[in-house]
py3Dmol code that shows the C-alpha trace and the ligand (Angstrom):
import py3Dmol

protein = """\
ATOM      1  CA  ALA A   1     -18.565   2.571  17.945  1.00  0.00           C
ATOM      2  CA  GLN A   2     -15.151   4.132  18.656  1.00  0.00           C
ATOM      3  CA  PRO A   3     -13.149   5.463  15.703  1.00  0.00           C
ATOM      4  CA  VAL A   4     -10.468   2.868  15.012  1.00  0.00           C
ATOM      5  CA  ILE A   5      -7.214   3.044  13.110  1.00  0.00           C
ATOM      6  CA  VAL A   6      -6.412  -0.204  11.311  1.00  0.00           C
ATOM      7  CA  ALA A   7      -3.008  -0.823   9.701  1.00  0.00           C
ATOM      8  CA  ILE A   8      -2.817  -3.550   7.046  1.00  0.00           C
ATOM      9  CA  ASP A   9       0.663  -4.392   5.776  1.00  0.00           C
ATOM     10  CA  GLY A  10       2.221  -7.186   3.733  1.00  0.00           C
ATOM     11  CA  PRO A  11       3.963  -8.037   0.461  1.00  0.00           C
ATOM     12  CA  ALA A  12       2.447  -7.502  -3.001  1.00  0.00           C
ATOM     13  CA  GLY A  13      -0.446  -9.731  -4.037  1.00  0.00           C
ATOM     14  CA  THR A  14      -1.567 -10.835  -0.567  1.00  0.00           C
ATOM     15  CA  GLY A  15      -4.990  -9.212  -0.970  1.00  0.00           C
ATOM     16  CA  LYS A  16      -4.288  -6.046   1.017  1.00  0.00           C
ATOM     17  CA  SER A  17      -6.276  -3.689  -1.225  1.00  0.00           C
ATOM     18  CA  SER A  18      -9.324  -5.912  -1.715  1.00  0.00           C
ATOM     19  CA  THR A  19      -9.418  -6.730   1.986  1.00  0.00           C
ATOM     20  CA  SER A  20      -8.845  -3.161   3.170  1.00  0.00           C
ATOM     21  CA  LYS A  21     -11.517  -1.668   0.904  1.00  0.00           C
ATOM     22  CA  ALA A  22     -14.097  -4.288   1.881  1.00  0.00           C
ATOM     23  CA  VAL A  23     -13.387  -3.965   5.612  1.00  0.00           C
ATOM     24  CA  ALA A  24     -13.593  -0.166   5.420  1.00  0.00           C
ATOM     25  CA  THR A  25     -16.870  -0.351   3.481  1.00  0.00           C
ATOM     26  CA  GLN A  26     -18.463  -2.859   5.874  1.00  0.00           C
ATOM     27  CA  LEU A  27     -17.463  -0.900   8.968  1.00  0.00           C
ATOM     28  CA  GLY A  28     -18.052   2.617   7.596  1.00  0.00           C
ATOM     29  CA  LEU A  29     -14.372   3.600   7.846  1.00  0.00           C
ATOM     30  CA  SER A  30     -12.219   5.721   5.545  1.00  0.00           C
ATOM     31  CA  TYR A  31      -9.541   4.033   3.443  1.00  0.00           C
ATOM     32  CA  LEU A  32      -6.026   4.991   2.365  1.00  0.00           C
ATOM     33  CA  ASP A  33      -3.935   3.099  -0.219  1.00  0.00           C
ATOM     34  CA  THR A  34      -0.361   4.176   0.561  1.00  0.00           C
ATOM     35  CA  GLY A  35       1.070   2.082  -2.288  1.00  0.00           C
ATOM     36  CA  ALA A  36      -0.920   4.286  -4.681  1.00  0.00           C
ATOM     37  CA  GLN A  37       0.874   7.340  -3.253  1.00  0.00           C
ATOM     38  CA  TYR A  38       4.313   5.806  -3.901  1.00  0.00           C
ATOM     39  CA  ARG A  39       3.130   4.799  -7.365  1.00  0.00           C
ATOM     40  CA  ALA A  40       1.870   8.347  -7.986  1.00  0.00           C
ATOM     41  CA  ILE A  41       5.195   9.977  -7.095  1.00  0.00           C
ATOM     42  CA  THR A  42       6.956   7.343  -9.237  1.00  0.00           C
ATOM     43  CA  TRP A  43       4.612   8.108 -12.160  1.00  0.00           C
ATOM     44  CA  TRP A  44       5.486  11.804 -11.789  1.00  0.00           C
ATOM     45  CA  MET A  45       9.241  11.012 -11.782  1.00  0.00           C
ATOM     46  CA  VAL A  46       8.934   8.875 -14.925  1.00  0.00           C
ATOM     47  CA  THR A  47       6.714  11.438 -16.666  1.00  0.00           C
ATOM     48  CA  ASN A  48       9.198  14.222 -15.888  1.00  0.00           C
ATOM     49  CA  ALA A  49      12.186  12.142 -17.067  1.00  0.00           C
ATOM     50  CA  ILE A  50      13.839  12.011 -13.643  1.00  0.00           C
ATOM     51  CA  ASP A  51      16.459   9.240 -13.550  1.00  0.00           C
ATOM     52  CA  VAL A  52      14.902   6.805 -11.061  1.00  0.00           C
ATOM     53  CA  ASP A  53      18.241   5.029 -10.662  1.00  0.00           C
ATOM     54  CA  ASP A  54      19.728   8.201  -9.193  1.00  0.00           C
ATOM     55  CA  PRO A  55      18.583   8.616  -5.571  1.00  0.00           C
ATOM     56  CA  SER A  56      19.930  12.170  -5.332  1.00  0.00           C
ATOM     57  CA  ALA A  57      17.990  13.214  -8.451  1.00  0.00           C
ATOM     58  CA  ILE A  58      14.838  11.749  -6.878  1.00  0.00           C
ATOM     59  CA  ALA A  59      15.523  13.380  -3.505  1.00  0.00           C
ATOM     60  CA  ALA A  60      16.001  16.791  -5.132  1.00  0.00           C
ATOM     61  CA  VAL A  61      12.435  16.837  -6.518  1.00  0.00           C
ATOM     62  CA  ALA A  62      10.634  14.688  -3.931  1.00  0.00           C
ATOM     63  CA  GLY A  63       8.722  17.697  -2.626  1.00  0.00           C
ATOM     64  CA  LYS A  64       7.481  18.918  -5.997  1.00  0.00           C
ATOM     65  CA  PRO A  65       4.379  16.930  -7.024  1.00  0.00           C
ATOM     66  CA  GLU A  66       1.199  17.595  -5.082  1.00  0.00           C
ATOM     67  CA  ILE A  67      -0.424  14.256  -4.270  1.00  0.00           C
ATOM     68  CA  VAL A  68      -4.015  14.074  -3.034  1.00  0.00           C
ATOM     69  CA  SER A  69      -5.680  10.789  -2.035  1.00  0.00           C
ATOM     70  CA  GLY A  70      -9.433  10.284  -1.794  1.00  0.00           C
ATOM     71  CA  THR A  71     -10.462   8.185   1.218  1.00  0.00           C
ATOM     72  CA  ASP A  72     -13.783   6.717   0.065  1.00  0.00           C
ATOM     73  CA  PRO A  73     -13.287   2.915  -0.093  1.00  0.00           C
ATOM     74  CA  ALA A  74     -15.926   2.732  -2.850  1.00  0.00           C
ATOM     75  CA  ASN A  75     -13.985   5.175  -5.032  1.00  0.00           C
ATOM     76  CA  PRO A  76     -10.332   5.557  -3.989  1.00  0.00           C
ATOM     77  CA  THR A  77      -9.075   8.323  -6.264  1.00  0.00           C
ATOM     78  CA  ILE A  78      -5.559   9.742  -6.465  1.00  0.00           C
ATOM     79  CA  THR A  79      -4.386  12.909  -8.191  1.00  0.00           C
ATOM     80  CA  VAL A  80      -0.969  14.392  -8.929  1.00  0.00           C
ATOM     81  CA  ASP A  81      -1.027  18.162  -9.465  1.00  0.00           C
ATOM     82  CA  GLY A  82      -4.760  17.856 -10.010  1.00  0.00           C
ATOM     83  CA  VAL A  83      -4.549  15.071 -12.646  1.00  0.00           C
ATOM     84  CA  ASP A  84      -6.314  11.765 -11.885  1.00  0.00           C
ATOM     85  CA  VAL A  85      -3.603   9.083 -12.159  1.00  0.00           C
ATOM     86  CA  SER A  86      -5.618   6.092 -10.898  1.00  0.00           C
ATOM     87  CA  ALA A  87      -5.042   4.173 -14.159  1.00  0.00           C
ATOM     88  CA  PRO A  88      -1.461   5.114 -15.199  1.00  0.00           C
ATOM     89  CA  ILE A  89      -0.006   4.264 -11.764  1.00  0.00           C
ATOM     90  CA  ARG A  90      -0.879   0.576 -12.400  1.00  0.00           C
ATOM     91  CA  THR A  91       1.325   0.088 -15.461  1.00  0.00           C
ATOM     92  CA  GLN A  92       4.258  -2.360 -15.538  1.00  0.00           C
ATOM     93  CA  GLU A  93       6.579   0.581 -16.011  1.00  0.00           C
ATOM     94  CA  VAL A  94       5.539   2.149 -12.706  1.00  0.00           C
ATOM     95  CA  SER A  95       5.457  -1.227 -10.903  1.00  0.00           C
ATOM     96  CA  SER A  96       9.026  -1.971 -11.957  1.00  0.00           C
ATOM     97  CA  ARG A  97      10.352   1.420 -10.769  1.00  0.00           C
ATOM     98  CA  VAL A  98       8.354   2.102  -7.617  1.00  0.00           C
ATOM     99  CA  SER A  99      10.707   0.223  -5.251  1.00  0.00           C
ATOM    100  CA  ALA A 100      13.666   2.403  -6.285  1.00  0.00           C
ATOM    101  CA  VAL A 101      11.696   5.603  -5.744  1.00  0.00           C
ATOM    102  CA  SER A 102      10.084   4.505  -2.468  1.00  0.00           C
ATOM    103  CA  ALA A 103      13.496   3.586  -1.016  1.00  0.00           C
ATOM    104  CA  VAL A 104      14.656   7.220  -1.081  1.00  0.00           C
ATOM    105  CA  PRO A 105      14.408   8.681   2.466  1.00  0.00           C
ATOM    106  CA  GLU A 106      13.229  12.127   1.252  1.00  0.00           C
ATOM    107  CA  VAL A 107      10.358  10.454  -0.611  1.00  0.00           C
ATOM    108  CA  ARG A 108       9.384   8.412   2.437  1.00  0.00           C
ATOM    109  CA  ALA A 109       9.502  11.411   4.782  1.00  0.00           C
ATOM    110  CA  ARG A 110       7.253  13.394   2.474  1.00  0.00           C
ATOM    111  CA  ILE A 111       4.714  10.618   1.853  1.00  0.00           C
ATOM    112  CA  THR A 112       4.670   9.530   5.512  1.00  0.00           C
ATOM    113  CA  GLU A 113       3.704  13.075   6.503  1.00  0.00           C
ATOM    114  CA  LEU A 114       0.797  13.002   4.025  1.00  0.00           C
ATOM    115  CA  GLN A 115      -0.335   9.634   5.389  1.00  0.00           C
ATOM    116  CA  ARG A 116      -0.331  10.805   9.006  1.00  0.00           C
ATOM    117  CA  ALA A 117      -2.330  13.900   8.066  1.00  0.00           C
ATOM    118  CA  VAL A 118      -4.954  11.801   6.274  1.00  0.00           C
ATOM    119  CA  ALA A 119      -5.242   9.395   9.219  1.00  0.00           C
ATOM    120  CA  ALA A 120      -5.529  12.259  11.710  1.00  0.00           C
ATOM    121  CA  GLY A 121      -8.302  13.840   9.626  1.00  0.00           C
ATOM    122  CA  ALA A 122     -10.406  10.687   9.285  1.00  0.00           C
ATOM    123  CA  GLU A 123     -12.924  11.297  12.059  1.00  0.00           C
ATOM    124  CA  GLY A 124     -14.764   7.986  11.981  1.00  0.00           C
ATOM    125  CA  GLY A 125     -11.610   5.878  11.756  1.00  0.00           C
ATOM    126  CA  ILE A 126      -9.609   4.543   8.830  1.00  0.00           C
ATOM    127  CA  VAL A 127      -8.051   1.466   7.261  1.00  0.00           C
ATOM    128  CA  VAL A 128      -4.533   2.260   5.985  1.00  0.00           C
ATOM    129  CA  GLU A 129      -2.764  -0.310   3.823  1.00  0.00           C
ATOM    130  CA  GLY A 130       0.918  -0.469   2.890  1.00  0.00           C
ATOM    131  CA  ARG A 131       4.281  -1.890   3.907  1.00  0.00           C
ATOM    132  CA  ASP A 132       5.379   0.140   6.951  1.00  0.00           C
ATOM    133  CA  ILE A 133       2.096   1.394   8.417  1.00  0.00           C
ATOM    134  CA  GLY A 134       2.230  -0.668  11.611  1.00  0.00           C
ATOM    135  CA  THR A 135       5.980  -0.232  12.098  1.00  0.00           C
ATOM    136  CA  THR A 136       6.544   3.419  11.157  1.00  0.00           C
ATOM    137  CA  VAL A 137       3.613   5.475   9.889  1.00  0.00           C
ATOM    138  CA  LEU A 138       1.031   4.664  12.588  1.00  0.00           C
ATOM    139  CA  PRO A 139       2.820   2.731  15.349  1.00  0.00           C
ATOM    140  CA  ASP A 140      -0.116   3.443  17.711  1.00  0.00           C
ATOM    141  CA  ALA A 141      -2.758   1.941  15.384  1.00  0.00           C
ATOM    142  CA  ASP A 142      -5.550   0.152  17.280  1.00  0.00           C
ATOM    143  CA  LEU A 143      -5.157  -2.973  15.170  1.00  0.00           C
ATOM    144  CA  LYS A 144      -2.260  -4.142  12.991  1.00  0.00           C
ATOM    145  CA  ILE A 145      -2.659  -6.914  10.453  1.00  0.00           C
ATOM    146  CA  PHE A 146       0.180  -8.476   8.446  1.00  0.00           C
ATOM    147  CA  LEU A 147      -1.067 -10.410   5.419  1.00  0.00           C
ATOM    148  CA  THR A 148       1.094 -13.095   3.819  1.00  0.00           C
ATOM    149  CA  ALA A 149       0.618 -15.745   1.096  1.00  0.00           C
ATOM    150  CA  SER A 150       2.842 -18.088  -0.896  1.00  0.00           C
ATOM    151  CA  ALA A 151       4.573 -16.579  -3.943  1.00  0.00           C
ATOM    152  CA  GLU A 152       2.523 -18.928  -6.161  1.00  0.00           C
ATOM    153  CA  ALA A 153      -0.792 -17.764  -4.708  1.00  0.00           C
ATOM    154  CA  ARG A 154       0.219 -14.122  -4.969  1.00  0.00           C
ATOM    155  CA  ALA A 155       1.324 -14.459  -8.593  1.00  0.00           C
ATOM    156  CA  ALA A 156      -1.860 -16.319  -9.521  1.00  0.00           C
ATOM    157  CA  ARG A 157      -4.026 -13.596  -7.950  1.00  0.00           C
ATOM    158  CA  ARG A 158      -2.097 -10.787  -9.609  1.00  0.00           C
ATOM    159  CA  ASN A 159      -2.332 -12.614 -12.931  1.00  0.00           C
ATOM    160  CA  GLY A 160      -6.084 -12.760 -12.574  1.00  0.00           C
ATOM    161  CA  GLU A 161      -6.014  -8.951 -12.525  1.00  0.00           C
ATOM    162  CA  LEU A 162      -3.533  -8.573 -15.412  1.00  0.00           C
ATOM    163  CA  LYS A 163      -5.272 -10.379 -18.245  1.00  0.00           C
ATOM    164  CA  GLY A 164      -3.016 -12.594 -20.346  1.00  0.00           C
ATOM    165  CA  ALA A 165       0.186 -12.044 -18.366  1.00  0.00           C
ATOM    166  CA  ASP A 166       2.710 -14.858 -17.905  1.00  0.00           C
ATOM    167  CA  VAL A 167       2.371 -16.234 -14.368  1.00  0.00           C
ATOM    168  CA  ASN A 168       6.099 -17.006 -14.030  1.00  0.00           C
ATOM    169  CA  ALA A 169       7.067 -13.490 -15.053  1.00  0.00           C
ATOM    170  CA  THR A 170       4.510 -12.082 -12.615  1.00  0.00           C
ATOM    171  CA  ARG A 171       5.885 -14.245  -9.790  1.00  0.00           C
ATOM    172  CA  GLU A 172       9.473 -13.172 -10.488  1.00  0.00           C
ATOM    173  CA  ALA A 173       8.475  -9.492 -10.611  1.00  0.00           C
ATOM    174  CA  LEU A 174       6.619  -9.764  -7.272  1.00  0.00           C
ATOM    175  CA  ILE A 175       9.547 -11.572  -5.605  1.00  0.00           C
ATOM    176  CA  LYS A 176      11.964  -8.953  -6.885  1.00  0.00           C
ATOM    177  CA  ARG A 177       9.813  -6.056  -5.651  1.00  0.00           C
ATOM    178  CA  ASP A 178       9.309  -7.650  -2.195  1.00  0.00           C
ATOM    179  CA  ALA A 179      13.045  -8.288  -1.858  1.00  0.00           C
ATOM    180  CA  ALA A 180      13.780  -4.639  -2.666  1.00  0.00           C
ATOM    181  CA  ASP A 181      11.032  -3.383  -0.323  1.00  0.00           C
ATOM    182  CA  SER A 182      12.181  -5.678   2.525  1.00  0.00           C
ATOM    183  CA  SER A 183      15.868  -4.859   2.247  1.00  0.00           C
ATOM    184  CA  ARG A 184      15.807  -1.060   1.947  1.00  0.00           C
ATOM    185  CA  LYS A 185      17.287   0.904   4.856  1.00  0.00           C
ATOM    186  CA  THR A 186      14.408   3.312   5.570  1.00  0.00           C
ATOM    187  CA  SER A 187      11.247   1.682   6.974  1.00  0.00           C
ATOM    188  CA  PRO A 188      11.380  -1.605   5.066  1.00  0.00           C
ATOM    189  CA  LEU A 189       8.435  -3.945   4.561  1.00  0.00           C
ATOM    190  CA  ALA A 190       8.185  -5.681   7.937  1.00  0.00           C
ATOM    191  CA  LYS A 191       5.690  -7.153  10.368  1.00  0.00           C
ATOM    192  CA  ALA A 192       5.274  -5.061  13.518  1.00  0.00           C
ATOM    193  CA  ASP A 193       5.866  -7.047  16.725  1.00  0.00           C
ATOM    194  CA  ASP A 194       2.255  -6.467  17.767  1.00  0.00           C
ATOM    195  CA  ALA A 195       0.692  -7.251  14.364  1.00  0.00           C
ATOM    196  CA  VAL A 196      -1.634 -10.212  13.814  1.00  0.00           C
ATOM    197  CA  GLU A 197      -0.262 -12.308  10.946  1.00  0.00           C
ATOM    198  CA  VAL A 198      -2.850 -13.825   8.603  1.00  0.00           C
ATOM    199  CA  ASP A 199      -1.633 -16.319   5.987  1.00  0.00           C
ATOM    200  CA  THR A 200      -4.146 -16.002   3.151  1.00  0.00           C
ATOM    201  CA  THR A 201      -2.742 -18.779   0.917  1.00  0.00           C
ATOM    202  CA  GLU A 202      -5.610 -21.187   1.638  1.00  0.00           C
ATOM    203  CA  LEU A 203      -8.296 -18.592   2.398  1.00  0.00           C
ATOM    204  CA  THR A 204     -10.898 -17.019   0.117  1.00  0.00           C
ATOM    205  CA  LEU A 205     -11.139 -13.239   0.025  1.00  0.00           C
ATOM    206  CA  THR A 206     -14.452 -13.478   1.915  1.00  0.00           C
ATOM    207  CA  GLN A 207     -12.771 -15.444   4.702  1.00  0.00           C
ATOM    208  CA  VAL A 208      -9.931 -12.926   5.006  1.00  0.00           C
ATOM    209  CA  ILE A 209     -12.419 -10.027   5.157  1.00  0.00           C
ATOM    210  CA  GLU A 210     -14.487 -11.807   7.849  1.00  0.00           C
ATOM    211  CA  CYS A 211     -11.371 -12.500   9.876  1.00  0.00           C
ATOM    212  CA  VAL A 212     -10.252  -8.857   9.810  1.00  0.00           C
ATOM    213  CA  VAL A 213     -13.775  -7.494  10.480  1.00  0.00           C
ATOM    214  CA  THR A 214     -13.984  -9.730  13.570  1.00  0.00           C
ATOM    215  CA  LEU A 215     -10.602  -8.501  14.806  1.00  0.00           C
ATOM    216  CA  VAL A 216     -11.658  -4.854  14.330  1.00  0.00           C
ATOM    217  CA  GLU A 217     -14.951  -5.404  16.144  1.00  0.00           C
ATOM    218  CA  GLU A 218     -13.070  -6.863  19.104  1.00  0.00           C
ATOM    219  CA  LYS A 219     -11.153  -3.562  19.348  1.00  0.00           C
ATOM    220  CA  ARG A 220     -14.204  -1.299  19.267  1.00  0.00           C
TER     221      ARG A 220
END
"""
ligand_1 = """\
21
LIG
O 0.778 -1.732 -2.546
P 1.468 -1.546 -3.882
O 1.932 -2.831 -4.464
O 0.670 -0.728 -4.838
O 2.769 -0.685 -3.520
C 3.665 -0.267 -4.518
C 5.042 -0.032 -3.928
O 5.018 1.123 -3.097
C 5.637 -1.122 -3.060
O 6.249 -2.141 -3.830
C 6.672 -0.337 -2.253
O 7.862 -0.112 -2.985
C 5.980 0.994 -2.059
N 5.316 1.123 -0.763
C 6.080 1.466 0.330
N 5.501 1.700 1.537
C 4.169 1.598 1.683
C 3.354 1.221 0.592
C 3.973 0.965 -0.633
O 7.303 1.563 0.208
N 3.609 1.872 2.873
"""
view = py3Dmol.view(width=600, height=400)
view.addModel(protein, "pdb")
view.setStyle({"model": 0}, {"cartoon": {"style": "trace"}})
view.addModel(ligand_1, "xyz")
view.setStyle({"model": 1}, {"stick": {}})
view.zoomTo()
view.show()
C-alpha cells in the first residue's frame, strides 16, 4: 500500500478524534491531533500568566514552549517542555481560551511548521485532524474529509465525554468556539474545495469510520 496523507477537518464535536484514531489504527497509519497542539500552547500561556486577550503578548512568546506530539493512534501523547499535558489541555479553562490563542498568526505559523514536519516524517502515511489541514497545512493531502454534525448532536456527544455537564452550556460553548475559529483572519476553520463532506448527525461512529476507511482505500 502507498503511504497516504489524510486530512480530517471540521468543527468541535463532530467525531474527528475518534474517527481519525480508529482509521489510523485500522490502516496502520500515524496520527496527529493538531487541536492538542493548540491546546498545549494555550495551557502554557495560561500556566505562565500570559494575558490571552492580548495578541501581542501571545505573539511575543509564541516560540518559547517546546511542543512534542506522539503519533501512535493507540497512545497519542503530547508534551510541553518535556511535561506530559495530555490531561490538563482538556480542561474547560483551556477550551474557553484556545480560540483566542490559535487566532494569533505567530502561533499558527509556529504550529503549522511543527505539523508539516511531523507529516513529512511519517513514513507509512498519517491521519492529521484539525481545522485548516486540508486548506492550509497539507493542501496536497491525498484525501481530505470535512466532518459536520448538527449543534445538538455535537453537544450531546461532547456531554457524553464530560460527565454531568449541562448540555445547553456545552452547546453554547461549542457554537461560540466554532464561530471564533471560522471567523479568524489566519487560516480559519473551512472546508477545502476538494474535501469530501460527511454529515455525521445520523451516523454511528462505526459507520463514519467505515466510510472514511473506504475512501482511503480507494486512494491507495
Ligand atoms: O480539536 P480541538 O477541539 O481539540 O481543537 C481545539 C482548538 O484548537 C480549536 O477550537 C481551534 O481554536 C484550534 N485549532 C486550530 N487549528 C487546527 C486545530 C485546532 O485553530 N488545525
